[in-house]
N, C-alpha and C positions, 0 to 999 in steps of 0.2 A: 523505572522508565516504563512498567506494564502500567494500565489503565487503571485510576483509583476507583473509577466506578464500573469495572468491567467491560467497557465499549472498547471500540476498535482503538488504535493509537499508531501514531509515526506517519510515516506516508502515507499508507493505505486507508488512514483516517481522513487525512487531507485529502485523498483521490474522493472519498465520497462526498466531498462538498462539492466537488463539481458535477454537478447535477444537470438539468437541462436550463434551469434557471440560476446558473452559478453567477452570469452577470450581474445579478441584484444585490451582488456583494464587493461588486467593482468592475469597470469597463474593461479592464485586460486582467491577466492570470497575475499577473504581481500584485495589483491593488486586492484583488479576492484573497489571495494567500493573507496578506497584510491583515485585511479583515480579520479572519478566522485565527491570526497569532495575534490577538489583542491582549492588551495589557494586563490582564487579570487572570490569564491565562497561567498556570502552574508551570515552573522551569523545567519541569520532568516530562511534561507533554512536549515541549519546544526541543530538548535534547533528543527525545525519541524523534521528532520528525528529523533533526540533524542526524542522528546516527543513520536512518535509513536513508537520506539523502547521498550520502558518504557513501553508502554500502551500493547505490545505484551508479555510482561512480565506477565501480570494478567494472560494469559492463560495458557493452558497446552503444553507443548513441543510437542505432536502429532498434537494440532490444530494449532501452528504456523506453521508446517511444510504443512499440508494440504494446508494452506491458501497461502502459499510461492510457493509451489508448483501449484497450481492453477492459481497463476497471473504473473508467468513466463515463460518463453519457457524452461528452466533449466529441470523442471519436478521434481519428486520425488528423482532422481537420484542425486540431488542436495546434499542431505543429508546421500549419502554414503561414505564420504569421497571422495577417489580419488583425482581429481585435483581442487577440490572445496576446499579441507582442512575443510569441514563441516559434523558434525558427527550428531547433534540435533537442533531441532528448539529453544530450550531455550538455546541453547548454541549461536547459532547464534545471536538471538536478544542480548543477552549481549556483544556479539563483537560489533555489530553495536553501542550500546551505548559507548561502551569503545573508538572505533573508532570517535566518534563525541566529546567525551569528550577529547581525544588527538587532534582534531583539535582546539578545542574550546580553549583548553590550549595553543596552540601554536599562537593563535591569541590574542593580549594583548587585554582586556578591551571586546571581544566577548562574554564571559561568563558571563555577565551582566542577571540578569534574567529577563524575559519577560513574562509581566502579560497576559496571556490567556483569553479573555471574556469565561466565563462558557458556553455561547450559542454557542459556536464553539463546544462543545460536541455533539450537537444536541440531549442532552436527552429529552427533548419535543418531538422528532421525532423519538423516537425508534419505535412505532407500525407502523409506515410509511415505516421505514426501513426492519422491520420486512415483511411487507407485499410485499416489491419489492423482498426480499432474496425468498420467495414462489413462487412469479411471474417467477423467473427464473429457469422457470421448465428444462431447458437442461442443467441445472449444476447437477453434480454427488451428491447424496445425502449426500456423507461425507463433500463436500463444502458448502452444507448447512447448515449442523449442525455445521460446525464450525463458518460458519459467524453468526449463530445466538449467538452463545457462545460469539463471539465478542460483539454483541451488547449489551447482558446482563453484560458480564465482563470487557470489554474496556468501548468504546464508541460507540455510532451509526454512530458517523462523521468517525472515522476509520472502522467502519464493511462496511460502504457505498462505500467509496472509494476500498474497498477490493473486494466489490460485482462487483465495476465496471473493476477491473484489471481481476477478473476472467471471467466476461463477454466479457471480448475484447478476452481475451487468448482462453478460452474455445468454445466462440461462433464463431471465424474464424477458429478453428481447425475442428469443427463439422459442419460448414455451419449454423449454430442456424440463425433465423432471429430473428428480433424485429416489432411488429406494430406501425406505426406511433403514435398510441394511448400510448401505452407502453413506447415508448422515449419519450414523453411529458411529462407522468408522473416521469420519471429520471431527465428529464431536470427543473422541477419543483422543484423536490427533492434537485437537485444541487441549485437551486437559494436561496431554503430556507436554506441551510448550507451557504452560501455565499461564495460559489466557485465561482472561474474566469469561464470564457467562455471554457475553453479549457480542462475541467476536464470531465465533463460528455460526450463531443464530441468526446470522445476515440471510444465510441461504436455507433456513429452514421453510421458508413459502415455497422451496422447490419439490419438497417432498410430497409424493402423492401415494 
């Protein structure tokens, strides 16, 4: 369920599609997701999104909203209804699960159970992920708290990818900088998580 081409995967991949022009892919959030969950997508990619969405549902609705808002350009207005049609974090996580289930049901044989190695959760790396959340001091406090909750109640793997999304979005918007040493730690953690080469590199532009 890691990306075959070394890029991001799961919910954090989907979050990256909600940039400033996301409505070009659909007038509502559901339609935009359906656009990206196209028929030729590999079943493993959809299963990765579904797994992350299920993990998000372990968190409070407010925490999901903070994490989604921090990692996309849509911001907190995403959950105000309006053009997105989304009113809560819990509801959105459930919607993502349902959309994945619908895709998998349409594709015969695609809904086969996929064994996910326990080490992909990164349980043994929890303390390292928590340290990197604390080190990202340019993130708002509420984002740090939400990421910490994700480590404890979801998985360190998902929390680290959400951290990278937040660093990319918030860091770019605020002009934050990473030292080469800081980036090297993130890269080492990505390697330990068995990520492809283009996951951690999403924040490489912050290195000065």
